[in-house]
C-alpha positions as CSV (number, residue, x, y, z in Angstrom):
1,X,-4.2,-9.1,-7.7
2,X,-1.2,-10.9,-6.0
3,X,-0.4,-10.2,-2.5
4,X,3.0,-11.0,-0.9
5,X,3.7,-10.8,2.7
6,X,7.1,-11.3,4.2
7,X,8.2,-11.3,7.6
8,X,11.8,-10.5,8.6
9,X,13.9,-11.1,11.6
10,X,11.4,-13.2,13.4
11,X,11.8,-16.7,14.6
12,X,8.2,-17.2,15.2
13,X,6.1,-16.8,12.2
14,X,3.1,-15.0,13.5
15,X,0.1,-16.4,11.3
16,X,-2.6,-14.1,12.9
17,X,-0.4,-11.0,11.8
18,X,0.0,-12.5,8.2
19,X,-3.8,-12.9,8.2
20,X,-4.5,-9.3,9.4
21,X,-2.2,-7.9,6.6
22,X,-3.9,-10.1,4.1
23,X,-7.4,-8.7,5.2
24,X,-6.1,-5.1,5.1
25,X,-4.6,-5.5,1.7
26,X,-7.9,-6.9,0.3
27,X,-9.6,-3.7,1.4
28,X,-6.9,-1.8,-0.7
29,X,-7.7,-4.0,-3.6
30,X,-11.4,-3.2,-3.4
31,X,-10.8,0.5,-3.1
32,X,-8.3,0.5,-6.1
33,X,-9.1,-2.2,-8.6
34,X,-6.2,-1.2,-11.0
35,X,-3.7,-2.3,-8.4
36,X,-1.9,-5.4,-9.8
37,X,0.3,-6.4,-6.9
38,X,1.0,-5.6,-3.3
39,X,4.0,-6.4,-1.2
40,X,4.1,-6.1,2.5
41,X,7.4,-6.4,4.5
42,X,6.9,-6.7,8.3
43,X,10.3,-6.3,10.2
44,X,10.5,-7.3,13.9
45,X,13.2,-5.9,16.2
46,X,13.3,-8.1,19.3
47,X,15.6,-6.1,21.3
48,X,13.6,-2.8,21.2
49,X,10.2,-4.4,20.7
50,X,9.4,-2.5,17.6
51,X,7.8,-3.4,14.4
52,X,8.3,-1.9,11.0
53,X,6.0,-2.4,8.0
54,X,6.4,-1.2,4.4
55,X,3.7,-1.6,1.9
56,X,4.6,-1.4,-1.9
57,X,1.7,-1.2,-4.3
58,X,2.0,-1.5,-8.0
59,X,-0.6,0.1,-10.3
60,X,-0.3,-0.1,-14.0
61,X,3.6,0.2,-14.1
62,X,3.5,2.9,-11.4
63,X,4.7,2.2,-7.9
64,X,3.2,3.5,-4.7
65,X,5.2,3.1,-1.6
66,X,3.6,3.2,1.9
67,X,6.4,4.7,3.8
68,X,8.0,2.8,6.6
69,X,6.0,2.9,9.8
70,X,7.6,2.2,13.3
71,X,5.6,1.2,16.4
72,X,5.2,-1.2,19.3
73,X,1.9,-2.5,18.0
74,X,2.1,-4.7,14.9
75,X,-1.5,-3.9,13.7
76,X,-1.1,-0.2,13.8
77,X,2.1,-0.3,11.8
78,X,0.3,-2.3,9.0
79,X,-2.6,0.2,9.1
80,X,-0.2,3.2,8.9
81,X,1.8,1.8,6.0
82,X,-1.4,0.7,4.1
83,X,-3.1,4.3,4.7
84,X,0.1,5.9,3.3
85,X,-0.1,3.7,0.3
86,X,-3.9,4.5,-0.2
87,X,-3.2,8.4,-0.2
88,X,-0.3,7.9,-2.8
89,X,-2.8,5.7,-4.9
90,X,-5.5,8.2,-4.6
91,X,-3.1,11.0,-5.6
92,X,-2.1,8.9,-8.7
93,X,-5.8,8.4,-9.5
94,X,-6.5,12.1,-9.3
95,X,-3.5,13.1,-11.5
96,X,-4.7,10.6,-14.1
97,X,-8.2,12.1,-14.2
98,X,-6.9,15.6,-14.3
99,X,-4.6,14.7,-17.3
100,X,-7.6,13.1,-19.1
101,X,-9.7,16.2,-18.5
102,X,-7.0,18.5,-19.8
103,X,-6.5,16.5,-22.8
104,X,-10.2,16.6,-23.5
105,X,-10.3,20.5,-23.1
106,X,-7.3,20.9,-25.4
107,X,-8.8,18.9,-28.3
108,X,-12.3,20.2,-27.9
109,X,-13.5,23.1,-30.2
110,X,-13.4,26.4,-28.3
111,X,-16.8,28.3,-28.1
């Protein structure tokens, strides 16, 4: 799985923040092994002292977007966006399983 982390509108590249995002996405990879790539965009607004994070996870041709999160704390922004992506990936997994169960019931002989 490839993980891409991008920092925007920041003069100083915060390595600790990138490392934290990398560790958080590794947890996502362990929970969802079918995820092929994850892209994290962290945007810094220096005037308002706000952070914005967006997590985009691709899973077998499907895209789960962890919605944009805004906060004054960079780590909470990353956690919130990752949690939204996890919920969407979980929903995708459940829909896939339900589809397989329905397909199996449709093809099985009725008693």
